C-alpha positions in Angstrom: 75.0 -22.2 -27.8 77.6 -24.3 -26.1 80.3 -23.9 -24.1 82.5 -20.6 -24.0 79.5 -19.1 -25.6 77.6 -16.2 -23.9 73.8 -15.7 -24.1 73.6 -12.1 -25.3 71.5 -9.4 -23.1 71.3 -11.6 -20.3 69.1 -9.6 -17.7 70.9 -9.1 -14.4 69.8 -11.2 -11.5 66.0 -9.7 -9.8 67.5 -9.2 -6.6 70.8 -9.8 -5.7 70.3 -9.7 -1.9 68.9 -13.3 -2.3 71.6 -14.9 -4.3 74.7 -17.4 -3.5 77.3 -14.8 -4.2 75.6 -11.9 -2.2 75.5 -14.2 0.4 79.3 -15.3 -0.4 80.1 -11.0 0.0 78.1 -10.9 3.4 80.3 -13.1 4.8 83.6 -11.6 3.5 82.3 -8.2 4.7 82.2 -9.5 7.9 85.6 -11.2 7.7 84.2 -15.1 7.7 85.0 -15.9 4.5 88.7 -17.2 3.6 90.2 -17.0 -0.3 92.6 -19.7 -1.2 94.8 -19.2 -4.4 96.9 -21.8 -4.0 95.9 -24.8 -6.3 94.4 -27.2 -4.2 92.5 -29.0 -6.6 95.7 -30.7 -8.0 94.9 -33.5 -4.7 91.9 -35.0 -5.5 90.8 -34.9 -1.8 92.8 -31.4 -1.4 89.5 -29.8 -1.1 87.8 -32.1 1.0 91.0 -32.3 3.4 90.4 -28.3 3.9 87.0 -28.0 4.3 86.8 -31.1 6.8 89.6 -29.5 9.1 88.0 -26.2 8.6 84.3 -27.1 9.4 84.0 -25.1 12.4 85.9 -22.1 10.7 85.5 -19.5 7.8 83.8 -20.3 4.9 86.1 -20.9 1.9 86.5 -19.9 -1.1 89.3 -21.6 -3.9 89.9 -19.3 -6.1 92.0 -20.9 -8.6 90.3 -22.5 -11.9 91.8 -25.5 -12.2 91.4 -27.4 -15.4 87.9 -26.5 -15.7 88.0 -22.9 -15.0 85.3 -22.7 -12.3 86.1 -22.1 -8.7 85.0 -23.8 -5.5 83.3 -22.5 -2.5 81.7 -24.3 0.8 81.5 -24.4 4.6 78.7 -21.5 4.5 76.2 -22.5 6.4 78.8 -23.8 9.2 77.0 -22.7 12.7 73.5 -21.5 13.6 74.4 -17.9 13.4 75.5 -18.3 9.7 72.0 -20.1 8.7 70.2 -17.3 10.7 72.1 -14.5 8.8 71.4 -16.3 5.4 67.4 -15.7 6.4 67.8 -12.8 8.4 66.6 -14.0 11.2 67.9 -14.4 14.9 69.0 -18.0 15.6 66.1 -18.3 17.8 63.8 -17.2 15.6 64.9 -19.8 12.8 62.5 -23.1 13.4 59.4 -20.5 14.3 59.9 -18.8 11.0 60.7 -21.8 8.7 57.2 -23.4 10.2 55.4 -20.6 9.7 56.6 -20.1 6.0 56.0 -23.8 5.8 52.4 -22.5 6.4 52.2 -19.8 3.7 54.0 -20.9 0.7 54.6 -18.3 -2.1 54.6 -19.7 -5.8 57.5 -19.0 -7.9 57.7 -16.4 -10.5 58.7 -17.5 -14.1 61.2 -15.3 -15.7 62.2 -14.9 -19.3 66.1 -15.0 -19.0 68.9 -15.9 -16.1 71.9 -16.2 -14.6 72.3 -20.0 -14.8 71.6 -19.9 -18.2 74.4 -17.1 -19.1 76.6 -20.1 -20.7 75.4 -23.3 -22.2 78.2 -26.1 -21.9 78.2 -29.5 -22.9 76.2 -32.0 -21.2 79.6 -33.5 -19.7 80.0 -33.7 -15.9 83.7 -33.6 -16.4 83.7 -30.3 -17.1 82.7 -29.4 -13.1 84.9 -29.1 -10.3 83.3 -32.3 -8.6 85.7 -32.8 -5.8 86.6 -36.3 -4.0 85.8 -36.3 0.0 86.4 -39.5 1.6 89.0 -42.1 1.3 87.2 -45.2 0.7 84.0 -43.7 -1.3 84.2 -44.9 -5.5 83.8 -41.6 -6.5 83.6 -37.9 -6.7 80.3 -36.6 -5.8 77.7 -33.5 -6.0 76.8 -32.6 -2.5 75.1 -29.5 -2.8 72.6 -29.9 -5.5 69.0 -28.8 -4.8 67.2 -31.2 -7.2 63.9 -30.0 -8.7 61.6 -32.0 -10.1 57.7 -31.9 -10.7 54.9 -34.8 -11.4 53.7 -34.9 -14.7 50.7 -36.0 -13.7 49.6 -34.4 -11.0 52.0 -31.1 -11.7 53.1 -31.2 -7.8 56.6 -30.4 -7.9 59.4 -31.1 -5.4 62.9 -29.5 -4.4 65.4 -31.9 -2.2 68.7 -32.7 -1.7 70.3 -36.2 -3.3 74.2 -36.8 -3.7 74.8 -37.5 -7.2 78.3 -39.6 -8.3 79.3 -39.1 -11.9 79.8 -42.7 -13.9 80.9 -40.6 -17.1 80.0 -37.2 -19.1 76.5 -37.7 -19.3 75.9 -40.6 -16.5 75.5 -40.2 -12.2 74.3 -42.3 -10.1 71.8 -40.6 -7.9 71.3 -41.8 -4.1 67.9 -42.0 -2.9 66.3 -43.1 0.3 63.4 -45.4 -0.9 61.0 -43.1 1.1 62.5 -39.9 -0.3 59.9 -38.0 -2.4 62.2 -37.9 -5.2 62.0 -41.5 -5.3 58.3 -42.1 -4.8 57.7 -39.4 -7.7 60.4 -41.7 -10.0 58.6 -45.0 -9.6 55.8 -43.3 -10.2 56.9 -41.7 -13.4 58.1 -45.4 -14.4 54.8 -47.1 -13.9 53.9 -44.8 -16.4 56.0 -45.3 -18.6 57.8 -42.1 -18.2 61.7 -41.3 -17.3 61.5 -38.3 -14.6 63.0 -35.3 -15.5 64.8 -33.7 -13.0 67.2 -30.4 -12.1 70.3 -30.4 -10.4 70.5 -26.7 -8.8 74.4 -25.8 -7.4 74.9 -22.3 -5.8 72.0 -21.2 -3.7 70.8 -19.1 -1.7 70.5 -20.1 1.7 67.0 -19.7 1.7 66.5 -22.8 -1.1 69.3 -24.5 0.5 67.3 -24.7 4.0 64.0 -25.2 2.1 65.5 -28.1 0.0 65.9 -30.0 3.2 62.7 -29.7 4.9 60.1 -32.9 5.5 57.6 -31.5 4.0 54.3 -33.8 2.9 54.5 -35.4 -0.9 53.2 -32.3 -3.1 54.2 -29.5 -0.9 57.0 -27.8 -2.8 60.0 -26.4 -1.1 60.5 -24.0 -3.9 57.1 -22.3 -2.6 58.4 -22.1 1.1 62.0 -20.5 -0.1 59.8 -17.6 -1.2 58.0 -17.2 1.6 61.1 -16.9 3.9 62.6 -14.6 1.7 59.1 -12.3 1.6 59.2 -12.1 -2.4 58.6 -15.4 -4.9 62.1 -17.0 -6.0 62.6 -15.9 -9.7 62.8 -19.0 -11.7 63.3 -19.7 -15.3 62.7 -22.5 -17.2 65.3 -25.9 -18.3 66.4 -26.2 -21.5 65.3 -29.6 -22.1 62.3 -29.7 -19.6 59.7 -27.9 -18.2 60.9 -27.7 -15.1 61.8 -24.2 -13.3 64.8 -23.5 -11.5 66.3 -21.0 -9.3 67.1 -18.5 -12.1 69.9 -16.7 -10.1 71.9 -19.8 -9.1 75.5 -20.8 -9.9 74.6 -24.0 -11.9 72.0 -26.4 -13.4 72.4 -29.8 -14.6 69.4 -31.2 -15.9 68.4 -35.3 -16.6 66.3 -37.8 -16.2 66.3 -40.4 -13.8 66.0 -43.9 -15.2 64.6 -46.3 -12.5 65.3 -49.0 -14.6 68.8 -48.7 -14.8 70.9 -48.8 -11.2 74.3 -49.1 -10.1 76.0 -50.4 -7.7 76.8 -47.8 -5.1 79.7 -48.8 -3.0 80.7 -47.3 0.1 79.0 -43.6 1.0 80.0 -41.3 3.9 76.5 -40.7 6.2 75.8 -37.8 8.7 77.2 -40.1 11.7 80.9 -39.6 10.4 81.1 -43.5 9.0 80.3 -45.6 5.9 77.1 -47.0 4.9 76.5 -49.5 2.0 72.9 -49.0 0.6 73.3 -51.1 -2.7 72.3 -49.9 -6.2 71.0 -46.4 -6.9 69.0 -45.0 -10.0 71.1 -44.0 -13.1 70.3 -40.5 -14.4 71.3 -39.4 -17.8 72.6 -35.6 -18.4 70.7 -34.1 -20.8 72.1 -30.5 -20.4 74.7 -27.9 -18.4 73.7 -24.3 -18.1 75.6 -22.2 -15.6 76.9 -18.4 -15.1 79.9 -16.8 -16.6 81.9 -16.9 -13.8 79.9 -19.9 -11.9 81.2 -20.5 -8.2 80.9 -24.0 -7.9 79.2 -25.0 -4.2 80.1 -27.8 -2.3 78.9 -29.6 1.0 81.0 -31.1 2.9 79.6 -34.4 3.6 79.4 -36.8 6.5 80.1 -35.3 9.8 80.8 -31.9 9.5 79.2 -29.2 10.8 77.4 -27.6 7.7 76.4 -30.7 6.2 74.6 -31.5 9.8 73.2 -27.7 10.5 71.1 -27.6 7.4 69.1 -30.9 8.3 69.1 -30.4 12.2 67.5 -26.8 11.2 64.9 -28.1 9.3 64.1 -31.1 11.5 64.2 -28.6 14.3 61.3 -26.4 11.9 59.3 -29.1 11.5 59.0 -31.0 15.0 58.9 -27.4 16.8 55.5 -26.9 14.7 54.5 -30.4 15.3 54.7 -30.4 19.2 53.0 -27.0 19.8 50.3 -28.8 18.3 49.9 -31.0 21.4 52.1 -29.5 23.8 51.3 -25.7 24.4 54.3 -25.2 26.3 56.6 -25.7 23.9 58.8 -22.6 23.1 61.7 -23.6 20.9 63.3 -26.9 19.5 66.7 -27.4 18.3 68.3 -30.5 16.8 72.4 -30.5 17.9 75.6 -31.1 15.8 76.4 -33.4 18.3 73.7 -35.7 17.7 74.7 -35.6 14.0 72.1 -32.9 13.0 69.7 -35.6 12.8 69.4 -38.1 15.9 69.2 -35.3 19.0 66.6 -32.6 19.9 66.1 -30.3 22.3 62.9 -29.1 23.2 62.4 -25.6 25.4 59.2 -25.8 27.7 57.8 -22.3 29.1 56.9 -21.5 32.4 53.5 -22.5 31.7 54.3 -25.8 31.7 51.6 -28.7 33.0 52.6 -31.7 35.0 53.6 -34.7 32.4 54.6 -32.3 30.0 58.1 -33.1 29.8 57.4 -36.6 29.3 54.5 -36.2 26.7 57.5 -33.9 24.6 59.6 -36.3 24.4 57.1 -39.1 23.2 56.1 -36.6 21.2 59.5 -35.9 19.1 60.5 -39.6 19.3 57.6 -40.8 17.7 57.3 -38.2 14.9 60.6 -38.5 13.4 62.3 -41.8 12.8 65.9 -40.7 13.1 65.7 -38.6 16.6 66.8 -41.1 19.2 67.1 -38.9 22.2 65.5 -36.1 23.6 66.2 -33.4 26.0 63.2 -31.1 27.8 65.3 -27.7 29.5 63.5 -24.6 30.9 63.7 -21.2 28.7 66.6 -20.3 30.6 68.7 -22.6 28.5 69.3 -21.7 24.3 68.8 -25.0 23.2 71.4 -24.2 20.2 74.0 -23.9 23.1 75.4 -27.4 24.0 77.3 -26.4 26.8 73.8 -24.8 28.5 71.8 -28.0 27.5 74.6 -30.2 29.5 74.4 -27.8 32.2 70.5 -28.5 32.3 71.5 -32.1 32.2 74.2 -32.1 34.8 72.0 -29.6 37.6 68.3 -30.6 37.1 67.9 -34.2 36.2 67.5 -37.1 38.3 68.3 -40.3 36.6 65.9 -42.1 38.5 62.9 -40.3 38.1 63.6 -38.2 34.6 64.6 -40.7 32.4 62.3 -42.2 29.8 63.7 -45.0 27.6 61.6 -46.5 24.4 63.2 -50.1 23.4 62.9 -51.3 20.2 61.3 -48.2 18.3 61.5 -47.6 14.3 64.4 -46.0 12.9 65.8 -45.1 9.4 68.1 -46.9 7.6 70.9 -44.5 8.3 70.8 -44.8 12.3 74.5 -46.2 12.7 73.2 -48.6 15.9 70.4 -50.1 14.5 69.0 -53.5 14.7 66.7 -55.1 12.7 65.7 -51.5 11.7 64.7 -50.8 15.4 66.7 -48.6 17.9 65.8 -47.9 21.8 65.0 -44.4 21.8 65.4 -42.1 25.3 64.5 -38.9 26.4 65.9 -37.0 29.4 63.9 -34.3 31.6 66.3 -31.5 32.5 63.6 -29.3 33.5 63.5 -27.4 37.2 61.5 -29.7 39.8 60.3 -27.0 42.6 60.9 -30.3 45.0 64.6 -30.6 44.4 66.0 -27.0 45.5 64.4 -24.3 47.7 66.3 -22.0 45.5 67.2 -21.8 41.9 68.3 -18.4 41.5 71.3 -18.3 39.7 74.7 -16.9 41.1 75.2 -13.8 38.6 76.7 -10.2 39.1 73.7 -7.2 39.3 72.1 -6.7 35.9 73.2 -3.0 35.8 76.8 -4.0 36.5 76.3 -6.0 33.3 74.7 -3.0 31.5 77.3 -0.9 32.8 80.3 -2.9 31.4 78.3 -3.7 28.3 80.8 -1.5 26.0 83.8 -2.7 27.1 83.0 -6.3 27.1 81.3 -5.7 23.4 84.8 -4.4 22.6 86.8 -6.9 23.8 84.7 -9.5 21.9 84.9 -7.5 18.9 88.8 -7.9 19.1 90.2 -5.0 20.8 92.7 -5.8 23.4 93.4 -2.1 24.5 90.6 -0.4 26.1 
């Protein structure tokens, strides 16, 4: 069944409330979605320019179908509260809830038919509205693809992100770091004389988008964590050209195989720090099939130093780091990874009142050693919201003594994407921005009485909601 042919009798989505388009509709209902009917696609960089300039604003849905007949959406998860909305959690509960989900995975449930296979297209990437993003990159990129893979020997699955740059109708470069689990699986398949089948799924619900960014152990399947996050197994459907199982309600599925033996030089590519990196050659993917919803919406994530890109990675790192630190510093309550630190490099750790002497330093050293990317850690008290950078900087400015509370670790191992690396290492550092009893006799905050705030709450809430005459 080819382009334009519908698969008659396709079953409706099993749980519409956990779909990409249901989340878009919720943003629209809240006034947090802007629709753009103008033909922005006529400039190859037009979509990127809009997403970049408005990366802290509303989600954007570009509704002009353009030559591909498909619409495009982006900037969905560009605030911590939007991530919480997608996962139906308060922002403060996100890392702990994600960490809990990691510990109680739910295997996906296979269904006979899925909306993502309503239309079977020609295996031609040119039929998809894949945008150009940045001036010095060498082509367009698929940036919101959650890639499904499975090891044929062990049967263990993986769900992760990797950028794809089309090289022609049925070929693409996949950008994978050598230590990325997808790269490990591809090399293992090649050693057995096999190609690794993959499925690039585009237009997923936030539970899948967040789960795909997690740093789990090799063989732990992020799709099962997505099921735990939504409280029910993810409904999956079998691919057309492989036995891989993909989210039945996603928007687009690109099936293919990684050919480890064939590589292509990538050229400059943007990174989370907002500059270009040159990683050399990347593996080639052969496209074997493309399926989609009848009225598919093609999701894009603005890469580089833009909020959605930073947050998806930052929330995932924070969840794993919080779980890790609680194992040996019981006073740890919350962890965040801040946008200003590129969603990768800077963490904030909240300690409760039962902390022991030395716990701030222990938390700093634990965080710096646990994640290669993390190079700066700030430890704060639990009256500070770790996702609020204003509050975090307030704690640093009013509670830290530089001569006593700064920890520096020179020559620490880092990641290949670190913008200031030298020989694979970087100096890492931490701030103890917690209150010390000997520093002040009185830490009482200057505020109006609590009952005054309570009595004024209706007025305050109305003004925050937009009313200007109360």
